[in-house]
Phi, psi and omega in degrees: 000124180258140182290338179244104187303318182297322177293319179297317180295322178295317178294319179298319179293317181296319187250004177076034180256189178236156177247133179237146181279337180201172183297322179301314180297318178299313184289340176282348181295117182292343179277350179269121184249337183213156183227141171252125179253115179225036182271190177299140183305329184296340183246005181304308184301314180301316182289324176298312182299317180297313180294321179297320178300332179265005175073027181263130175295154190225142163238118183237134173296153178285153355277156177289328183206164181256346180225159176300323179295317177298317181296322176298319178296319177298312181301316180296316181297317180293316180297317180295324187279333183077012180282170172259130177240125176240148181253129178269125178235112182272125177244129175260117182259125177278142178231144179282141174161000000 
């Protein structure tokens, strides 16, 4: 979702994409099979649950949730949906040299 619709439409036209007014509309797209969540940590759980309700497979940056209660909600949503959820953990490896 782009904050400036005209810019979003221009990019969609240039690259063959679609423009959606909100996350619900995006997640209803039958051609969308998976979602990458790399937003602010405070909304990870909410976004995972929303995408799971729509049956979209997920790759989410860590953390999945900020509280045990949120994590329980995420676990239930993923289990009910049958989707695959993977957690992205970025490791910076120092190398000698």
